[in-house]
C-alpha positions in Angstrom: 0.0 0.0 0.0 1.2 3.5 -0.9 1.0 4.9 2.6 3.9 7.4 2.7 3.9 7.5 6.5 7.6 7.8 7.0 7.4 11.0 9.0 5.3 9.4 11.6 7.7 6.5 11.6 10.5 9.0 12.5 8.6 10.4 15.5 9.5 8.5 18.6 6.9 6.5 20.4 6.6 8.9 23.3 5.2 11.6 21.1 2.4 12.5 23.5 5.1 13.6 25.9 6.5 16.0 23.4 4.8 19.0 24.9 6.3 22.1 23.2 5.9 25.1 25.5 8.5 27.2 23.9 12.0 26.9 22.3 15.0 28.5 23.8 18.6 28.9 22.7 21.5 26.9 23.9 20.2 23.3 23.6 22.7 20.5 23.4 22.7 18.8 20.0 20.2 16.0 19.9 18.3 17.2 22.9 14.6 17.8 22.0 13.7 21.4 22.7 10.7 20.4 24.8 12.4 17.9 27.2 13.0 20.5 29.9 9.4 21.6 29.7 7.9 18.2 29.9 4.6 18.0 31.7 5.7 15.5 34.3 2.9 13.5 35.9 2.5 10.2 37.7 3.8 7.0 36.2 1.8 4.2 34.7 1.8 2.5 38.1 -0.2 5.2 39.9 -2.9 4.2 42.3 -6.5 4.1 41.4 -7.4 6.7 43.9 -6.4 10.4 43.8 -7.0 13.5 41.7 -6.5 13.9 38.0 -2.8 14.7 38.4 -2.0 11.5 40.3 -4.0 9.4 37.7 -2.6 11.2 34.7 -1.1 9.1 31.8 -2.1 5.8 33.4 -4.0 4.8 30.2 -1.6 5.7 27.5 0.9 3.3 25.9 3.7 5.8 25.4 7.4 5.4 25.5 7.4 5.0 29.3 4.9 2.2 29.1 6.9 0.6 26.3 10.1 0.7 28.3 8.2 -1.0 31.2 6.6 -3.7 29.2 8.8 -4.5 26.2 12.2 -6.2 26.0 14.9 -3.6 25.7 15.9 -4.7 22.2 12.3 -4.7 20.9 11.8 -1.3 22.3 15.0 0.0 20.7 14.1 -1.4 17.3 10.6 0.0 17.5 12.0 3.5 18.1 14.5 3.0 15.3 11.7 2.0 12.9 9.9 5.3 13.8 13.0 7.3 12.8 13.7 5.4 9.6 10.2 4.5 8.4 11.2 0.8 8.3 8.4 -1.8 8.9 8.3 -3.5 12.3 9.4 -7.1 11.9 6.9 -9.9 12.2 8.7 -11.2 15.3 8.6 -7.8 17.0 5.0 -7.3 16.0 4.1 -10.4 18.0 6.0 -9.2 21.1 4.4 -5.8 20.8 0.9 -7.2 20.5 1.4 -9.5 23.5 2.7 -6.7 25.7 0.0 -4.3 24.7 -2.7 -6.9 25.3 -1.5 -7.6 28.8 -1.2 -3.9 29.5 -4.6 -3.1 28.2 -6.3 -6.0 30.0 -4.9 -4.7 33.4 -6.7 -1.5 32.6 -10.0 -3.2 32.0 -10.0 -3.2 28.2 -12.2 -5.9 26.7 -12.2 -4.6 23.1 -10.0 -2.8 20.7 -10.8 -0.4 17.9 -8.9 0.9 14.9 -9.7 4.6 15.3 -9.5 6.8 12.2 -10.9 10.0 10.7 -13.1 9.6 7.6 -13.8 12.4 5.2 -16.8 13.7 7.1 -17.3 17.4 6.5 -17.2 20.2 9.0 -20.2 22.2 10.2 -22.8 20.5 12.4 -20.6 17.7 13.5 -21.1 16.6 17.1 -18.6 14.9 19.4 -17.5 11.6 18.1 -18.9 12.0 14.5 -15.5 13.2 13.3 -14.0 9.7 13.9 -14.7 6.2 12.8 -14.2 3.0 14.6 -15.7 -0.4 15.3 -15.3 -2.4 18.5 -13.7 -5.9 18.3 -13.5 -8.1 21.4 -10.1 -9.1 22.6 -10.7 -12.8 21.9 -9.7 -15.3 19.3 -10.4 -19.0 18.6 -8.1 -21.6 20.1 -6.8 -22.8 16.8 -4.9 -25.6 18.4 -8.1 -27.3 19.4 -9.2 -30.3 17.3 -12.9 -29.6 18.0 -15.1 -28.7 15.1 -16.6 -25.9 17.3 -13.4 -24.4 18.6 -13.5 -22.6 22.0 -12.3 -19.0 22.2 -9.9 -17.3 24.6 -8.6 -13.9 25.5 -6.2 -12.9 22.7 -4.8 -10.1 20.6 -3.1 -11.4 17.4 -0.4 -9.2 16.0 -2.1 -8.7 12.7 -5.1 -7.1 14.4 -2.8 -4.5 16.0 -1.2 -3.3 12.9 -3.9 -3.7 10.1 -7.7 -3.7 9.8 -10.0 -4.0 6.8 -13.4 -2.5 6.2 -15.8 -1.3 3.5 -14.4 1.9 2.1 -17.4 2.6 -0.2 -19.7 3.3 2.8 -17.6 6.2 3.9 -17.3 9.6 2.1 -14.7 8.9 -0.7 -15.4 11.1 -3.7 -15.6 8.2 -6.1 -12.4 6.5 -5.0 -14.4 3.5 -3.8 -17.6 1.9 -5.2 -19.7 -1.0 -4.0 -18.1 -3.5 -6.4 -14.6 -2.2 -5.5 -14.9 -1.3 -1.8 -11.9 -2.6 0.1 -10.1 -0.2 2.4 -7.6 -0.6 5.2 -6.7 0.9 8.5 -3.0 0.9 9.6 -1.6 1.9 12.9 0.0 5.3 13.1 3.0 4.2 15.1 3.9 7.8 16.0 0.6 8.3 17.9 0.4 6.1 21.1 -2.4 3.7 21.8 -4.6 4.4 24.8 -7.5 2.8 26.8 -10.7 4.8 27.0 -13.5 3.1 28.9 -13.3 -0.6 28.1 -11.6 -0.1 24.7 -8.0 -0.1 23.5 -7.9 2.7 20.8 -5.4 2.3 18.0 -4.9 5.6 16.0 -4.8 4.7 12.3 -4.5 6.0 8.8 -7.2 4.9 6.4 -6.5 4.0 2.7 -8.1 2.2 -0.1 -7.1 -1.1 -1.8 -5.1 1.1 -4.3 -3.4 3.1 -1.7 -5.4 6.3 -2.1 -6.3 8.0 1.1 -9.9 8.5 2.2 -9.2 10.1 5.6 -8.0 13.2 7.3 -4.9 11.8 9.0 -3.0 10.3 6.0 -2.5 13.7 4.3 -1.2 15.1 7.7 1.4 12.2 7.9 2.4 12.7 4.3 2.8 16.4 4.8 4.9 15.8 7.8 7.2 13.8 5.5 7.3 16.8 3.2 8.2 19.2 6.0 11.0 17.0 7.1 12.4 16.4 3.6 12.3 20.0 2.5 13.3 21.4 5.9 16.5 19.3 5.9 17.1 20.3 2.3 16.8 23.9 3.2 19.2 23.6 6.2 21.7 21.9 3.9 21.4 24.6 1.3 21.9 27.2 4.0 24.8 25.2 5.5 23.1 25.4 8.9 22.4 22.9 11.6 23.9 19.9 9.7 23.4 17.7 12.7 19.6 17.8 12.4 18.2 14.5 11.2 14.4 15.3 11.3 12.1 18.2 11.2 8.9 18.0 13.4 5.7 20.0 13.1 3.6 20.8 16.1 0.0 21.6 16.9 -1.6 23.2 19.9 -5.3 23.6 19.5 -7.8 25.9 21.2 -11.3 24.3 21.1 -14.3 26.6 21.5 -17.8 25.3 22.0 -21.2 26.0 23.6 -22.8 24.1 26.4 -26.6 23.9 26.7 -29.3 21.9 28.5 -29.7 18.5 26.9 -33.5 18.6 27.6 -33.8 21.9 25.7 -31.5 20.7 23.0 -33.8 17.8 22.3 -36.7 20.2 21.8 -34.9 22.1 19.0 -35.1 20.1 15.7 -32.6 22.6 14.2 -30.0 21.8 16.8 -30.5 18.1 16.5 -30.4 18.0 12.7 -28.1 20.9 11.8 -26.1 21.7 14.9 -27.2 25.3 14.8 -30.4 27.3 15.4 -32.3 28.3 12.2 -34.7 30.7 14.0 -34.5 32.6 17.3 -33.9 36.0 18.8 -31.2 37.0 21.2 -32.1 37.9 24.7 -31.8 41.5 25.7 -28.6 40.6 27.6 -26.3 38.6 25.5 -22.6 39.4 25.0 -22.6 43.2 25.4 -20.3 44.5 28.1 -18.0 41.4 27.8 -19.6 40.1 31.0 -19.1 36.5 30.1 -15.4 36.4 29.0 -13.2 34.8 31.7 -16.0 35.1 34.2 -16.7 32.3 36.7 -17.7 29.1 35.1 -21.4 28.1 35.8 -21.3 25.3 38.4 -22.7 22.6 36.1 -20.3 23.6 33.3 -17.4 23.7 35.8 -18.3 20.1 36.7 -18.4 19.1 33.1 -15.1 20.7 32.2 -13.4 19.2 35.2 -14.7 15.7 34.2 -13.5 16.2 30.7 -10.1 17.4 31.9 -9.7 14.4 34.2 -10.6 11.9 31.4 -8.1 13.6 29.0 -5.3 13.6 31.6 -5.9 9.9 32.1 -5.1 9.1 28.5 -2.0 11.4 28.4 -3.5 14.6 27.0 -2.9 17.5 29.5 -5.8 19.9 29.0 -4.4 22.7 31.1 -6.8 25.5 30.1 -10.5 25.9 30.6 -12.4 29.2 30.7 -15.5 31.1 29.6 -15.5 32.6 26.1 -17.1 35.8 24.9 -20.7 34.6 24.2 -23.0 33.3 26.9 -22.9 29.5 27.2 -19.6 29.6 25.2 -16.4 28.0 26.6 -12.9 26.9 25.6 -10.4 24.2 26.5 -6.9 23.6 25.2 -3.9 21.3 25.9 -0.2 21.7 25.9 1.4 21.5 22.4 2.3 18.2 20.9 3.6 16.7 17.6 0.8 17.3 15.1 -0.5 13.8 14.4 -0.9 13.0 18.1 -2.3 16.4 18.8 -4.9 16.1 16.1 -5.9 12.7 17.6 -6.3 14.3 21.0 -8.7 16.9 19.7 -11.0 14.3 18.1 -10.9 12.4 21.3 -11.7 15.6 23.2 -14.8 16.1 21.2 -16.0 12.6 21.8 -15.2 12.8 25.6 -17.0 16.2 25.8 -20.1 14.7 24.3 -20.0 11.6 26.6 -19.4 13.6 29.8 -22.1 16.2 29.0 -24.7 13.5 28.5 -24.1 12.2 32.0 -24.9 15.7 33.4 -27.9 16.4 31.4 -26.0 18.8 29.1 -25.1 18.9 25.5 -22.0 20.4 23.7 -22.4 22.3 20.5 -19.4 22.2 18.2 -21.0 24.1 15.3 -19.3 27.2 14.2 -22.4 29.4 14.6 -25.1 27.8 16.9 -26.7 31.2 17.6 -27.2 34.1 15.3 -26.0 37.5 16.5 -23.4 36.4 19.0 -19.9 35.0 18.6 -19.4 31.7 16.9 -16.7 29.1 17.7 -13.4 28.4 16.2 -10.5 25.9 16.7 -7.4 28.0 16.6 -4.5 25.8 15.4 -1.2 27.0 16.8 1.4 25.5 14.4 5.2 25.5 14.6 8.1 23.7 13.0 11.4 22.7 14.6 14.4 20.4 14.3 15.3 17.4 16.4 18.3 19.5 17.6 16.1 22.2 19.1 15.9 24.9 16.5 12.5 26.5 16.1 11.9 27.9 12.6 9.3 30.4 13.9 11.2 31.8 16.9 13.3 34.9 16.2 15.9 33.9 18.9 18.7 35.9 20.3 21.6 35.0 18.0 22.3 35.9 14.4 22.0 32.3 13.4 18.5 31.9 14.9 17.4 35.2 13.5 18.7 34.3 10.0 16.7 31.0 10.2 13.6 32.8 11.3 13.8 35.4 8.5 14.4 32.7 6.0 11.6 30.5 7.3 9.1 33.4 7.1 10.1 34.0 3.5 9.2 30.4 2.8 5.9 30.9 4.6 5.2 34.1 2.7 5.8 32.2 -0.5 3.5 29.3 0.5 0.6 31.5 1.7 0.8 33.7 -1.4 1.3 31.1 -4.1 -1.2 28.7 -2.6 -3.6 31.2 -1.0 -6.7 29.6 -2.3 -5.6 26.2 -1.0 -5.2 27.5 2.5 -8.7 29.1 2.3 -10.2 25.8 1.0 -9.0 23.9 4.0 -11.4 25.9 6.3 -14.3 26.2 3.8 -17.5 24.5 4.8 -21.1 25.4 5.5 -20.7 26.0 9.2 -17.6 28.2 8.9 -19.3 30.4 6.2 -21.4 31.9 9.1 -18.3 32.7 11.1 -15.5 34.0 8.9 -15.4 37.7 8.6 -18.2 38.2 11.1 -16.3 40.4 13.5 -15.4 37.4 15.7 -13.1 35.6 13.3 -10.6 36.5 10.6 -12.0 37.3 7.1 -12.0 34.8 4.3 -9.0 36.6 2.9 -5.8 34.8 3.8 -2.9 37.0 4.7 0.2 36.8 6.9 0.7 38.8 10.0 4.4 38.7 11.2 4.1 42.0 13.2 4.6 45.6 12.2 8.3 45.6 13.2 9.0 42.6 11.2 7.1 44.0 8.2 9.5 47.0 8.3 12.4 44.6 8.4 11.1 42.7 5.3 11.0 46.0 3.4 14.6 46.8 4.5 15.7 43.4 3.2 13.9 44.0 -0.1 15.7 47.3 -0.3 19.1 45.6 0.1 19.6 45.3 3.8 21.0 42.3 5.7 18.9 39.4 6.9 19.9 39.9 10.5 19.1 43.0 12.5 15.4 42.4 13.4 15.0 43.5 17.0 13.5 40.5 18.8 14.1 41.8 22.3 10.9 41.7 24.5 9.8 45.0 26.0 9.1 45.4 29.6 5.7 46.9 30.5 5.6 48.7 33.9 2.2 48.5 35.6 3.1 51.5 37.7 2.6 50.0 41.1 5.1 48.9 43.8 3.1 45.6 44.4 3.7 44.3 40.8 6.7 43.6 38.7 7.3 44.7 35.2 5.8 42.4 32.6 7.8 41.1 29.6 5.6 41.8 26.6 5.7 40.1 23.2 8.1 41.3 20.5 5.1 42.2 18.4 1.5 43.1 19.3 -1.2 40.6 19.0 -3.6 40.8 16.0 -6.8 38.9 16.5 -8.2 40.0 13.1 -5.5 38.1 11.1 -6.1 34.6 9.9 -2.4 33.7 10.3 -0.7 35.8 13.0 2.7 35.2 14.6 2.5 34.5 18.3 6.1 34.5 19.6 7.3 31.1 18.6 4.5 29.8 16.3 1.8 30.9 13.9 -1.9 30.7 14.9 -4.2 29.5 12.1 -7.3 31.3 13.4 -9.7 30.5 10.6 -10.2 26.8 11.4 -13.8 26.0 12.3 -14.7 24.5 15.7 -16.3 21.3 14.2 -13.4 20.5 12.0 -10.7 17.8 12.4 -7.4 19.6 12.9 -5.5 17.2 10.6 -6.3 18.6 7.2 -5.8 22.3 8.0 -2.4 21.5 9.5 -1.6 19.2 6.5 -2.2 22.2 4.2 0.0 24.4 6.4 2.8 21.8 6.2 2.3 21.5 2.4 2.5 25.1 1.5 5.4 25.7 3.9 7.3 22.7 2.4 6.6 24.2 -1.0 8.1 27.5 0.1 11.2 25.7 1.5 11.6 23.8 -1.8 11.4 27.0 -3.8 14.0 28.8 -1.7 16.2 25.7 -1.6 16.1 25.7 -5.4 17.4 29.3 -5.5 20.2 28.5 -3.1 21.2 25.3 -5.0 21.4 27.3 -8.2 24.1 29.4 -6.6 22.1 32.5 -5.4 23.4 33.9 -2.1 21.1 33.5 0.8 20.4 37.2 1.4 19.5 37.7 -2.3 17.3 34.6 -2.4 15.4 35.6 0.7 15.0 39.1 -0.6 13.7 37.8 -4.0 11.1 35.6 -2.3 9.9 38.5 -0.1 9.8 40.9 -3.0 7.7 38.5 -5.2 5.3 37.7 -2.3 5.3 41.0 -0.4 1.5 41.6 -0.9 0.7 38.6 1.4 2.0 40.5 4.5 -0.7 42.6 6.1 -0.5 44.1 9.6 -3.6 46.2 9.7 -7.2 45.7 10.8 -8.6 42.6 9.0 -12.1 43.5 10.2 -12.1 46.9 8.5 -14.2 47.7 5.5 -11.1 48.9 3.7 -9.3 45.6 3.9 -11.3 43.7 1.2 -10.7 46.6 -1.2 -7.0 46.7 -0.4 -6.7 42.9 -0.7 -8.3 43.1 -4.1 -5.6 45.6 -5.2 -3.0 43.2 -4.0 -4.4 40.4 -5.9 -5.5 38.4 -2.9 -8.7 36.4 -3.5 -11.8 36.9 -1.3 -13.5 33.5 -1.5 -16.2 34.3 1.0 -18.4 31.2 0.5 -17.7 27.5 0.4 -18.7 27.0 -3.3 -16.4 29.8 -4.4 -13.5 28.2 -2.5 -14.3 24.6 -3.6 -13.9 25.7 -7.2 -10.2 26.3 -6.5 -9.3 23.2 -4.6 -8.5 20.9 -7.6 -6.9 23.6 -9.8 -3.9 22.6 -11.8 -1.6 24.6 -9.5 -2.9 22.8 -6.4 -2.7 19.4 -8.0 0.9 20.1 -8.9 2.0 21.1 -5.5 0.2 18.1 -3.9 1.9 15.8 -6.4 5.4 17.5 -5.9 5.2 17.3 -2.1 3.9 13.8 -2.1 0.6 14.6 -0.5 -2.1 13.6 -3.1 -2.3 12.1 -6.5 -4.6 14.1 -8.9 -7.5 11.7 -8.4 -7.3 12.2 -4.6 -7.6 15.9 -5.1 -10.6 15.6 -7.4 -12.3 13.3 -4.9 -11.9 15.8 -2.1 -13.2 18.7 -4.3 -16.3 16.6 -5.0 -16.7 15.9 -1.3 -16.5 19.6 -0.5 -19.6 20.2 -2.7 -21.3 17.1 -1.5 -21.0 17.9 2.1 -22.1 21.5 1.6 -25.2 20.4 -0.4 -26.2 17.8 2.2 -25.9 20.3 5.0 -27.8 23.1 3.2 -30.5 20.7 2.1 -30.9 19.4 5.7 -31.1 23.0 7.0 -33.7 24.1 4.5 -35.9 21.0 5.0 -35.6 21.4 8.8 -36.6 25.0 8.6 -39.7 24.2 6.6 -40.8 21.6 9.0 -40.2 23.8 12.1 -42.2 26.6 10.5 -45.0 24.4 9.2 -45.5 22.3 12.3 -44.5 24.7 15.0 -44.5 28.4 14.1 -47.7 28.5 11.9 -49.9 26.7 14.5 -48.5 29.1 17.1 -49.4 32.1 14.9 -53.0 30.8 14.6 -53.3 30.4 18.3 -51.9 33.8 18.9 -54.4 35.5 16.5 -57.3 33.8 18.3 -56.4 35.6 21.5 -57.4 38.9 19.9 -60.8 37.9 18.5 -62.6 39.9 21.1 -60.1 42.8 21.1 -59.2 43.4 17.4 -57.8 46.9 18.3 -54.9 45.1 20.1 -54.0 42.8 17.3 -51.7 45.3 15.6 -49.6 44.1 12.6 -49.8 40.4 13.6 -52.2 39.3 10.7 -50.0 40.8 8.0 -46.8 39.5 9.6 -48.2 36.0 10.0 -49.5 36.0 6.4 -46.0 37.0 5.3 -44.6 34.0 7.0 -47.0 31.7 5.1 -46.1 33.4 1.8 -42.3 33.2 2.4 -42.6 29.6 3.5 -44.4 28.8 0.2 -41.7 30.6 -1.7 -38.9 28.6 0.0 -40.7 25.3 -0.7 -41.1 26.2 -4.3 -37.5 27.1 -4.7 -36.5 23.7 -3.1 -38.4 21.9 -5.9 -36.0 23.4 -8.5 -32.6 22.5 -6.9 -30.4 21.4 -9.8 -28.9 17.9 -9.3 -27.0 17.6 -12.6 -23.7 18.7 -11.1 -22.6 19.2 -7.5 -21.1 22.6 -8.1 -24.3 23.9 -9.7 -26.3 22.5 -6.8 -23.9 24.2 -4.3 -24.2 27.6 -5.9 -28.0 27.3 -6.0 -28.1 26.5 -2.3 -25.7 29.3 -1.6 -27.2 32.1 -3.8 -30.9 31.1 -3.9 -31.9 28.9 -1.0 -29.8 30.6 1.8 -31.2 34.1 1.1 -34.8 32.6 1.0 -34.1 30.9 4.4 -32.9 34.1 5.8 -35.9 36.0 4.6 -38.2 33.4 6.2 -36.2 33.5 9.4 -36.4 37.3 9.7 -40.2 37.1 9.6 -40.3 34.2 12.1 -38.0 36.1 14.4 -40.3 39.1 14.2 -43.2 36.9 15.1 -41.4 35.6 18.2 -41.1 39.2 19.4 -44.8 39.8 19.3 -46.3 36.3 20.0 -47.6 35.4 23.4 -44.5 33.9 25.1 -46.0 30.6 26.1 -47.1 29.9 22.5 -43.6 30.0 21.0 -43.1 26.3 20.2 -39.3 26.0 20.8 -36.9 26.8 23.6 -35.7 30.4 23.2 -32.2 31.7 22.9 -32.5 33.0 26.5 -33.4 29.6 27.9 -30.6 27.9 25.9 -27.9 30.3 26.8 -28.7 30.7 30.5 -30.6 27.6 31.7 -27.4 25.9 32.8 -26.9 28.6 35.4 -30.1 27.5 37.2 
């Protein structure tokens, strides 16, 4: 199978311990930059009683667990295979399977599951639906028995650890699988440790077809990690820098936003159940004005929920260190310490599943949709992304030496190239129906992709273009004096923070702020890796041709200068300025989807070893398919809610005024307008074109969505004048504040 998973195989088995807090100078060669910042917790042998810190990491089969359960030579060979990409030998596979089986059984595991991430689209996804798995009991037949009906016993054959097989045609695949050619396989991502959750041993996997084409979110991330390492080492060699580096890692730290509502109220809203967001409803008079909710005390029931989630995640080796209220009422956020990207993406999918499971126990429900409520902030999943060597160098940290500063300036030139040349591709990776409601809505970056390295660095770029040296950027942190004897001066960032930028620099990493809250992190990070690898390949080519480093970096900045923007991305002037710069504004999913399988994008995917052309076409088709299914579901749900809930309520409300017509006001006209707009929407739905997925998507976007909004506006007006107890669905006020009661 054409898996191309070598980068994962170069990541050591204890990858979930690689918690990147920040890089510093002065590391000894070969010492990972994160080791001195390890999040140290209890060992695998911790007692069953105790708090979440004493129980932490008990259920993860990481490098510590391997060292404790494997023969030293098997452990050593396994780690070497991770570095080289070599397959694990059949003999070692058997030893590994036996050790893992014994370890998992001690933790109460009775089943195992190959756990993977099918191509399910974003927007409306609830916890757990991002992943795919089936549960297999840890048993096998006693093959040595001569009985015709062989008894079974506890067992975990080695082949079940490393490979699984299933029906690929029943998962979203964009035509890469069909019913008569359906085989697909799961294969263990050896760089992402196994863990026990509940009574199940989870085995993180890639998912590929019988022909080796990928039909999942993780495989592109693993392939892109290969590309980052190849091109990063090539660039260092061309620069004659850090020749002792043998691997380049990429890291991810995610910030997950979400809403928490009463499960009982959730179940009374067909729109939340079917669509993940409300299709009708008015904000309460008190919503997010005054910033009263942000960082305020957690509601008691939500505090219990987040504590429970945190404890579960700590148990499986994922340190969720942050939890807090977000800006909107009922909105919250949790985030872990950074980790290598493949393991970090896994932990986010698990987080969504655990959040849903724990909420159900408390009579709550977690909403991961990007825009559950109109008029208040939506939710994102900020992906903090960085790249570094196995010797401790961070490509995205300015550092304090000329060498580190030169690497930083060079790396950002590669990043500017990648973001400018593959701008549409980066936009595509966050394009889906849910995120269309959020991007550019004064709570998230616009749909225009730009790079924010800071105003000081922007000036340094212009100086380089004008002929100046690469070094000289002042990366010294400033000290902010609070002006009181009780407090010490605060070291501020080198550059200010720009929350309106889709790709701002944050000290030692870049934050991809446009990712939607319901998405799997894997694909957005894979695209970040791909476009950065392409930038490194381009610059390496210039250096290999004999061009001096300073001149090559200046050339790349000059040719991609328009991608750097340090102003207000929320301003009305920015789209106009972006257009002058030639930056696309693909503000809807259908517009973005048109660009995904362009010749340019297919070429870079092929060159970087991420996708074959047919894989790109399949994903483009799925972008349309997912959008069309979600919009169709929303439109049909809205029709049903209005017909079976709102219209009868309007009739009852009118009856109240039969003896007092002077009080009825504009209600008859308003309610008739609802009937007329409902009929119009139903008629438009009859004419949805199904000949091509792109035509269908544009029809939903340009015709059905405006009609839905028109109907919603009238229904929301009706809610404002209707007798309160007649409104047939839980209100925004109840949904946003009921968990305080």
